[in-house]
C-alpha positions in Angstrom: 156.4 68.4 74.2 156.3 71.3 71.9 156.7 74.8 72.9 155.4 77.9 71.0 156.0 81.5 71.5 152.8 83.4 72.7 152.3 85.6 69.7 155.2 88.1 69.4 156.2 87.8 73.0 159.2 86.0 74.3 157.1 83.6 76.4 157.0 79.9 75.6 154.0 77.9 76.2 153.7 74.1 76.0 151.2 73.5 73.0 149.2 71.5 75.3 148.3 73.0 78.8 146.2 72.1 81.7 143.0 74.0 82.9 140.9 73.8 86.0 137.4 75.0 84.7 134.6 72.9 86.0 136.8 69.9 87.1 138.7 71.5 90.2 136.4 71.4 93.2 133.3 70.3 91.5 134.6 67.0 90.0 138.0 66.4 91.7 139.7 66.6 95.1 143.1 67.8 95.9 144.7 64.4 95.6 143.6 63.8 92.1 144.4 67.4 91.1 147.8 66.9 92.5 148.3 63.6 90.5 146.9 65.2 87.3 149.0 68.6 87.5 152.1 66.3 88.4 151.5 64.1 85.4 150.9 67.1 83.0 154.2 68.6 84.4 156.4 65.6 84.0 155.0 65.5 80.4 156.3 68.8 79.6 153.1 70.9 80.2 154.3 74.3 81.6 151.1 76.3 81.5 148.2 76.0 84.1 145.1 78.0 83.7 142.7 79.4 86.3 140.1 82.2 87.0 138.5 84.0 89.9 135.1 82.7 89.0 136.0 78.9 88.7 134.1 77.4 91.6 133.8 80.8 93.1 137.5 80.9 94.0 137.8 77.4 95.3 139.5 76.3 92.0 142.4 78.8 92.5 142.8 77.8 96.3 143.0 74.1 95.2 145.6 74.9 92.5 147.5 76.9 95.0 147.5 74.0 97.6 148.9 71.7 95.0 151.6 74.1 93.9 152.6 74.7 97.5 153.1 71.1 97.9 155.3 70.7 94.9 159.0 71.1 94.7 158.9 72.7 91.2 161.1 75.8 90.3 158.6 78.7 90.0 160.4 79.7 86.8 159.5 76.5 85.1 155.8 77.2 85.0 153.3 79.6 83.9 150.0 80.3 85.9 147.0 82.5 84.8 143.9 84.1 86.4 141.1 85.9 85.0 138.8 88.8 86.2 135.4 89.8 85.4 132.6 87.9 87.1 134.2 88.1 90.6 133.9 85.0 93.2 131.0 85.9 95.2 128.4 84.9 92.7 124.9 86.2 93.5 126.5 88.1 96.3 128.5 90.4 94.3 128.1 93.9 95.2 129.0 97.0 92.9 132.6 97.1 92.3 133.1 93.3 92.9 132.9 92.4 89.3 133.5 94.0 86.1 136.7 95.6 84.7 137.0 98.9 86.8 140.4 99.5 87.9 139.1 98.8 91.4 137.9 95.3 90.6 140.9 94.3 88.4 143.4 95.3 91.1 141.7 93.7 94.0 140.9 90.7 92.0 144.4 90.3 91.1 145.5 90.6 94.9 142.7 88.0 95.8 144.0 85.6 93.0 147.6 85.8 94.3 146.4 85.0 97.8 144.2 82.0 96.7 147.1 80.8 94.6 149.8 81.5 97.1 152.0 83.2 94.6 154.0 86.4 94.3 152.9 87.2 90.8 150.7 85.8 88.0 152.3 85.1 84.6 149.2 85.8 82.6 146.1 87.9 83.7 143.1 88.0 81.5 140.1 90.4 81.4 137.7 87.4 81.4 135.1 89.3 79.2 134.8 92.7 77.7 133.0 95.2 79.8 131.0 97.7 78.0 130.6 99.9 81.1 134.2 100.7 81.5 136.2 102.9 79.2 138.8 100.9 77.3 141.5 103.6 78.6 140.7 102.4 82.2 141.3 98.9 81.4 144.6 99.3 79.6 146.1 101.8 82.0 145.3 99.5 85.0 146.7 96.3 83.3 149.7 98.4 82.2 150.2 99.5 85.9 149.9 95.8 87.1 152.7 94.9 84.8 154.9 97.7 85.9 154.4 96.9 89.6 155.5 93.1 88.8 152.1 91.7 90.0 151.5 90.3 86.4 153.9 89.7 83.6 151.6 89.7 80.6 147.9 90.6 80.1 145.3 89.4 77.8 141.7 89.2 76.8 139.1 86.5 76.8 136.2 86.0 74.4 136.6 89.6 73.2 135.8 90.7 69.7 138.4 91.5 67.1 137.1 95.1 67.2 137.5 95.3 71.1 141.0 93.9 71.0 142.1 96.3 68.2 140.7 99.3 70.4 142.8 98.1 73.2 145.8 98.1 71.1 144.9 101.6 69.7 144.8 103.0 73.1 148.0 101.4 74.2 149.6 102.7 71.2 148.3 106.1 71.9 149.4 106.4 75.4 152.7 104.3 75.0 151.2 101.6 77.2 151.7 97.8 77.3 148.7 96.3 75.3 147.2 92.8 75.5 149.4 90.1 74.0 147.1 86.9 74.2 143.5 86.1 73.7 141.8 83.0 75.4 138.8 82.0 72.8 136.9 78.8 72.4 138.1 76.8 69.6 137.2 73.4 68.5 136.0 71.7 65.2 132.5 73.2 65.9 133.6 76.7 67.1 135.8 78.2 64.5 134.8 81.8 63.2 136.9 83.8 65.8 140.4 82.2 65.0 139.9 81.3 61.4 138.0 84.6 60.2 137.5 87.3 62.7 141.0 87.5 64.2 143.1 87.2 61.2 143.8 90.7 60.8 144.5 90.9 64.6 147.1 88.1 64.4 148.7 89.9 61.3 148.7 93.4 62.9 149.3 92.8 66.6 150.7 89.4 66.9 148.5 88.1 69.5 149.0 84.8 71.0 146.0 82.4 71.9 145.4 80.1 74.7 142.4 78.2 73.2 139.8 76.4 75.5 137.4 73.7 75.1 139.2 71.8 72.2 136.9 68.8 73.0 133.7 71.0 73.0 133.2 70.1 76.6 133.9 66.6 76.0 131.3 66.2 73.0 134.5 65.7 70.6 135.8 62.8 72.9 132.9 60.6 72.0 131.9 60.0 75.7 128.3 61.2 74.9 127.7 59.3 71.8 125.6 56.8 73.9 124.1 59.2 76.5 125.4 61.3 79.5 127.7 59.3 81.7 127.3 60.0 85.5 129.9 62.4 86.7 130.5 64.1 83.5 130.1 67.8 82.8 126.9 67.4 81.1 125.6 65.6 84.0 126.5 68.4 86.7 124.0 70.3 88.4 124.0 74.0 87.1 125.5 73.0 83.7 122.4 72.4 81.8 123.1 75.4 79.6 126.5 73.7 78.6 124.5 70.3 77.8 122.0 72.2 75.8 124.5 74.3 74.0 126.3 71.0 72.4 123.5 68.5 72.5 120.6 70.7 70.8 122.8 71.5 68.0 122.6 68.1 66.4 126.4 67.6 66.3 126.2 63.9 67.6 126.0 62.5 64.1 129.0 64.3 63.0 130.8 63.2 66.2 130.1 59.6 65.3 131.2 59.9 61.9 134.5 61.6 63.2 134.7 58.6 65.6 135.0 56.2 62.5 137.5 58.4 60.9 139.7 58.3 64.1 139.5 54.6 64.1 140.8 54.4 60.6 143.8 56.5 61.7 144.4 54.3 64.9 144.0 57.2 67.3 141.1 58.2 69.7 138.6 60.8 68.7 140.0 63.1 71.4 143.4 62.7 70.0 142.2 63.7 66.5 140.0 66.7 67.7 142.9 68.2 69.9 145.6 67.5 67.1 143.2 69.4 64.8 143.2 72.4 67.1 147.1 72.6 67.5 147.5 72.1 63.7 146.6 75.9 63.5 149.6 77.9 63.7 147.6 80.8 65.4 146.9 78.4 68.5 149.8 79.1 70.9 148.5 76.4 73.4 145.3 74.2 73.8 144.0 74.0 77.3 143.1 70.5 78.4 140.8 69.6 81.1 140.7 66.2 82.6 139.4 64.3 85.7 141.2 61.0 85.4 144.8 60.0 84.7 144.0 57.9 81.8 142.1 60.6 80.2 144.9 63.2 80.5 147.5 60.7 79.3 145.4 60.0 76.1 144.8 63.6 75.5 148.6 64.3 75.8 149.1 61.9 73.0 147.5 64.5 70.8 150.9 66.0 69.8 151.9 62.5 68.1 148.6 62.5 66.2 149.3 65.8 64.4 151.3 64.0 61.8 148.4 61.9 60.9 146.4 64.9 59.8 147.5 65.0 56.2 145.9 67.4 53.7 143.7 64.4 52.6 142.6 63.6 56.1 141.9 67.2 56.9 139.6 67.4 53.9 137.6 64.2 55.2 137.2 66.1 58.6 135.9 69.2 56.8 133.4 66.9 54.6 132.2 65.6 57.8 131.8 68.8 60.1 131.2 71.4 57.3 131.8 74.3 59.7 134.7 76.1 58.0 134.0 80.0 58.2 133.2 81.7 55.0 135.9 84.3 54.6 134.9 87.8 53.3 136.0 88.7 49.7 138.3 91.7 49.3 
């Protein structure tokens, strides 16, 4: 396993990590979660990602039960949670969602109880909140770090402007600013990491924990011949995810990428994940898996990076044609 510094922090993250979105509680039970987290840990994965909204808190409870049953040294792994939507869904009352000081603090306490931990290594503001002053957000996260409840805080799916505003406030009041951003990044979703965030990386040294390197499974090739039973696109309530990817007309490009992967003697999933971590601004790529074989294959992506020569990368660009157009200065 390769480890990278999370931006300019001292924290080292495995370049491949393991996440629980969609899968925990919805697709897999405690036994499978225990097996998959164990395989990931044994392969060198040290970062496990979660959030209050995943399965409305049940994902954190499941991960907490698995962690409690392991004999792992707490100092050997990194756990995250995220706050914004709350875990009560449509039952949310005022202050049970968003980035107010009240919700951020209470959501942190609730995540710690569900995960059965004393502190969170990473705590993300899961989305920006335009109804809360950025000063309140930064002060709150600063205080949680000072209290030892979280070690680092970050943003998720914030714009470059919003991240820089948080750093401006942190600098103005001598506070601890965000050190990591969690954005979607894959062959079909590239603008933030390859365009919008370039100045953010240069000036603030933000790390990134990217999610959906396989575009919710599309870039694994599993949907080339339809929607398999039990897959994400087949789940109730996830029609928006299916429509997001299948309506874009990406399947022809996926099939051409599959042929290229075959020429390289690797799977399409390995090629797609390797392409993500080839970007030096990616601290870690979060993997999601529901089967042992799937996880082991995805973990082999690290070995596939060396096959992505300049010539191969150009072939990929010729197929996907998604490279952002950078502004001229």
